[in-house]
C-alpha atoms as an extended CHARMM CRD file, in Angstrom:
* protein
*
        77  EXT
         1         1  MET       CA             -7.9080000000       22.7440000000       -6.6200000000  PROA      1               0.0000000000
         2         2  PRO       CA             -4.4220000000       21.1590000000       -6.3920000000  PROA      2               0.0000000000
         3         3  ASP       CA             -1.3620000000       23.3780000000       -6.5290000000  PROA      3               0.0000000000
         4         4  ARG       CA              0.9990000000       23.2340000000       -9.5070000000  PROA      4               0.0000000000
         5         5  SER       CA              3.3770000000       20.8220000000       -7.7650000000  PROA      5               0.0000000000
         6         6  THR       CA              0.6170000000       18.1950000000       -7.4930000000  PROA      6               0.0000000000
         7         7  THR       CA              0.2030000000       15.4550000000      -10.0800000000  PROA      7               0.0000000000
         8         8  ILE       CA             -3.0990000000       13.6340000000      -10.3110000000  PROA      8               0.0000000000
         9         9  ALA       CA             -3.2740000000       10.1310000000      -11.7930000000  PROA      9               0.0000000000
        10        10  TYR       CA             -6.2210000000        7.7780000000      -12.2110000000  PROA      10              0.0000000000
        11        11  SER       CA             -6.7460000000        4.0450000000      -12.5790000000  PROA      11              0.0000000000
        12        12  LYS       CA             -9.7720000000        1.7740000000      -12.7340000000  PROA      12              0.0000000000
        13        13  VAL       CA            -10.5330000000       -1.1430000000      -10.4400000000  PROA      13              0.0000000000
        14        14  SER       CA            -11.3520000000       -4.4150000000      -12.1930000000  PROA      14              0.0000000000
        15        15  VAL       CA            -14.1200000000       -6.8310000000      -11.2260000000  PROA      15              0.0000000000
        16        16  LYS       CA            -11.4170000000       -8.7390000000       -9.3080000000  PROA      16              0.0000000000
        17        17  SER       CA            -10.5520000000       -5.5640000000       -7.3130000000  PROA      17              0.0000000000
        18        18  GLN       CA             -7.2480000000       -5.2050000000       -9.1870000000  PROA      18              0.0000000000
        19        19  THR       CA             -5.7940000000       -2.0250000000      -10.6280000000  PROA      19              0.0000000000
        20        20  VAL       CA             -2.7340000000       -0.9470000000      -12.5790000000  PROA      20              0.0000000000
        21        21  LEU       CA             -0.5240000000        1.6840000000      -10.9770000000  PROA      21              0.0000000000
        22        22  PRO       CA             -0.2920000000        4.6590000000      -13.3140000000  PROA      22              0.0000000000
        23        23  ALA       CA              3.1580000000        5.2660000000      -14.8100000000  PROA      23              0.0000000000
        24        24  GLU       CA              3.4620000000        8.5390000000      -12.8570000000  PROA      24              0.0000000000
        25        25  VAL       CA              3.0090000000        6.6550000000       -9.5730000000  PROA      25              0.0000000000
        26        26  ARG       CA              5.4190000000        3.8540000000      -10.5210000000  PROA      26              0.0000000000
        27        27  GLU       CA              8.0680000000        6.3770000000      -11.5300000000  PROA      27              0.0000000000
        28        28  HSD       CA              7.6020000000        8.5930000000       -8.4630000000  PROA      28              0.0000000000
        29        29  LEU       CA              7.8720000000        5.6490000000       -6.0470000000  PROA      29              0.0000000000
        30        30  ALA       CA             10.4680000000        3.7660000000       -8.1450000000  PROA      30              0.0000000000
        31        31  ILE       CA              8.1900000000        0.7110000000       -8.1610000000  PROA      31              0.0000000000
        32        32  ARG       CA              9.5370000000       -2.3610000000       -9.9350000000  PROA      32              0.0000000000
        33        33  PRO       CA              8.0260000000       -5.8350000000      -10.4220000000  PROA      33              0.0000000000
        34        34  GLY       CA              8.0520000000       -7.7160000000       -7.1260000000  PROA      34              0.0000000000
        35        35  ASP       CA              8.0320000000       -4.5860000000       -4.9500000000  PROA      35              0.0000000000
        36        36  ARG       CA              5.4760000000       -4.3500000000       -2.1680000000  PROA      36              0.0000000000
        37        37  LEU       CA              3.1850000000       -1.4360000000       -1.4210000000  PROA      37              0.0000000000
        38        38  ARG       CA              2.1860000000       -0.2060000000        2.0270000000  PROA      38              0.0000000000
        39        39  TYR       CA             -1.2120000000        1.3630000000        2.7230000000  PROA      39              0.0000000000
        40        40  HSD       CA             -1.5660000000        3.8680000000        5.5710000000  PROA      40              0.0000000000
        41        41  ILE       CA             -5.2730000000        4.0860000000        6.3960000000  PROA      41              0.0000000000
        42        42  THR       CA             -6.2250000000        7.2850000000        8.2260000000  PROA      42              0.0000000000
        43        43  PRO       CA             -9.4800000000        9.1560000000        8.8930000000  PROA      43              0.0000000000
        44        44  ASP       CA             -8.4830000000       11.6060000000        6.1330000000  PROA      44              0.0000000000
        45        45  GLY       CA             -7.7970000000        9.0080000000        3.4460000000  PROA      45              0.0000000000
        46        46  ILE       CA             -5.2520000000        6.4590000000        2.3120000000  PROA      46              0.0000000000
        47        47  ARG       CA             -1.5640000000        7.0680000000        1.6780000000  PROA      47              0.0000000000
        48        48  ILE       CA              0.2940000000        4.5340000000       -0.4490000000  PROA      48              0.0000000000
        49        49  ASP       CA              4.0630000000        4.2130000000       -0.4790000000  PROA      49              0.0000000000
        50        50  LYS       CA              6.7120000000        1.6750000000       -1.3550000000  PROA      50              0.0000000000
        51        51  ALA       CA              7.1650000000       -0.7990000000        1.4910000000  PROA      51              0.0000000000
        52        52  PRO       CA             10.6620000000       -1.6230000000        2.6770000000  PROA      52              0.0000000000
        53        53  PRO       CA             12.0040000000       -4.9930000000        1.5370000000  PROA      53              0.0000000000
        54        54  GLU       CA             10.8140000000       -7.8070000000        3.7890000000  PROA      54              0.0000000000
        55        55  ALA       CA             14.2860000000       -8.2500000000        5.2510000000  PROA      55              0.0000000000
        56        56  GLU       CA             14.0800000000       -4.6540000000        6.5180000000  PROA      56              0.0000000000
        57        57  ASP       CA             10.5480000000       -5.0130000000        7.9250000000  PROA      57              0.0000000000
        58        58  PRO       CA             10.9060000000       -5.2770000000       11.7210000000  PROA      58              0.0000000000
        59        59  PHE       CA              7.5460000000       -7.0710000000       12.0250000000  PROA      59              0.0000000000
        60        60  VAL       CA              8.2410000000       -9.8110000000        9.4570000000  PROA      60              0.0000000000
        61        61  ALA       CA              9.3830000000      -12.0800000000       12.3240000000  PROA      61              0.0000000000
        62        62  PHE       CA              5.8720000000      -12.0810000000       13.7750000000  PROA      62              0.0000000000
        63        63  THR       CA              4.2980000000      -14.2430000000       11.0630000000  PROA      63              0.0000000000
        64        64  GLU       CA              2.8800000000      -16.5650000000       13.7370000000  PROA      64              0.0000000000
        65        65  TRP       CA              0.3430000000      -13.8060000000       14.4140000000  PROA      65              0.0000000000
        66        66  ALA       CA             -0.7770000000      -13.4910000000       10.8210000000  PROA      66              0.0000000000
        67        67  GLY       CA             -3.8860000000      -15.6860000000       10.8290000000  PROA      67              0.0000000000
        68        68  PRO       CA             -7.5860000000      -14.8550000000       10.4940000000  PROA      68              0.0000000000
        69        69  ILE       CA             -8.2250000000      -15.5140000000       14.1860000000  PROA      69              0.0000000000
        70        70  ASP       CA             -5.4920000000      -13.0380000000       15.1310000000  PROA      70              0.0000000000
        71        71  ASP       CA             -6.8610000000      -10.4770000000       12.6580000000  PROA      71              0.0000000000
        72        72  GLU       CA            -10.2290000000      -10.7100000000       14.3850000000  PROA      72              0.0000000000
        73        73  ASP       CA             -8.7860000000      -10.6660000000       17.9140000000  PROA      73              0.0000000000
        74        74  TYR       CA             -6.5730000000       -7.6410000000       17.2820000000  PROA      74              0.0000000000
        75        75  ALA       CA             -8.8400000000       -5.6960000000       14.8970000000  PROA      75              0.0000000000
        76        76  ASP       CA             -9.5850000000       -2.9730000000       17.4710000000  PROA      76              0.0000000000
        77        77  LEU       CA             -5.9710000000       -2.2410000000       18.4110000000  PROA      77              0.0000000000
């Protein structure tokens, strides 16, 4: 059972795999239209946070490695 400082929020996934972020999540992360989310996938679950703006993303310069062939080649890294 979660402690009192924990908030639980729910959303449904549509047939197009889309969901709406609950208001509690948007407010907590200060999410605004156009913001990006970042998903940290771990053996224990998924953590979602607000991604830094693209200009602050140190890997944004590596877009030449962002194709399906690269995804397949580097999937095990």
